[in-house]
Steps between C-alpha positions, in 0.01 A plus 500: 500500500782742592677437172178571310453826689855606422453415132171692483661804662787487253263484206294791636815708551613427147163606359506825696854580388410416139194726511705783644767453234232492230342817637840670510574389143156616388554840659839528332349411162227759547755769583718418198190494281392841636844642425485380137143628473592847631791510256261418215261777605788752497615378157147525359471851642820590313356359176733197486228238457734227377698519825177528700371185332812309600474626860134403528581157355770459764261608775237250386755220470620558858152527648209450257245741642210568256525880540840499325332375182316829451825698484669230293214501248509878470877501451473234230229697323738796485773280346261360238479151650125495450449125528693472827328815631161343434600183685630692804193724525258209461677314781489811718125546446439129562677520840514865600581421867284781632596764245345845525226608254735746327756221448233275349385782271859566393555130427182479289596813304851369432357160404264659248791693349715186477221304333467772239845392377425126498311258283425129477501259208423129494771267373495140385800315359497157336628232529469395863827550681583820315675783682437872455656826614380857455787749475723235657269435797365141515125451459333210680301306240210256541508222236213540255353806672531877493671679788471868592821697454517835680748753367556866421329656201708531185708272277647177638691202367365150558738204477362146486687171470459127553725200465490372141326813368614819335516792748333825402518867598204721428385850587208543738326838528306580816306820436219473755398334823390190306710424193418236233578135570831358380483139381832347392564161341863403456610315188685172528874531447575464130139568399344809353409777742138519605536826689422809290811699419549824693333786315222290344245703694631828355502359149141383543399846619685653204305275262173597666558876484643494147199305380270749669690787340470338156125454544461860616699620198272299272194659658661843457565439130141389443355794694729743317388372160133530600557854634670605175218346294232687692693825482522460122124432474422798722714740296410371148192656335268243347631216713167454671653589835617854419479718812302223673520539879476128570789432261708764676416356843591144401821627340598670824430179692723298267774764517492500881503119501802501272686742726422291809592174326834634376581638846417163653716327240795721593455433872454123461787478253726698733418278797553189287835631379603571860423143611677364193814708549524425873458122456821290521671478163575128525178398325448572134221736404289394206188699423312625199196712430220307332179613332186296548124557448490607866763773449870540569690294755841377606603136466817320596696408809700716740 
């Protein structure tokens, strides 16, 4: 019995000492975290947000108190790290730890600003087992399914690869909060590529606008001929329509239609030329204007 009592007392003493040591270590960590936090506040006040970000990261690493995330998110927003800023601010709002109303309002305002710089697109890559990275950052894929990819708005480079398949690199444009889906199928090594070549989208748009411009030009030519015919009838004595008000009115309508059609043809043709000239030059451009019973058009491949 005595030996048991001695053993129990020893265990109790060890637990007390361990708790005291843990409390002392916790207090020390808090103090070091506060020091890093205060340094970050001073750096942010001086406009050095990159240094402030590093100080807040250090403070959170030493002692991960939720309130640090608000300052860290704001600092990251000022350095353009919008994705990381969103993550920090969302975590702060999810576990505010008794934050004041003005802190919550500030976090929500900063979060809204950060999200204005971000967008999401859905990505699927085949075959199963493929790997993908956006701007060098790995993307976790789900075989056979789309996954949401959150990133900053603007142009990005997607790299996809799989064992035994040809790797690809393609441009991905994120222009809004919800960008179009990206569905990639890799070609087997040694086989023909199944992924559209970069710039195919611009060449397709060029074809569309050039065709529209050709149609508008055709309408303009027709309307111009009709306007000239009615003007001739209106000004020719004995034509049966000499000085006829309805002939004049219809002639004005055709002339206005011709002006509008030619203006539209110039705009559409200009936009088509822009897309054509800014498309990658690796693909050959083959196009021709064709005349059909339906009017003018553009045929060929870009």
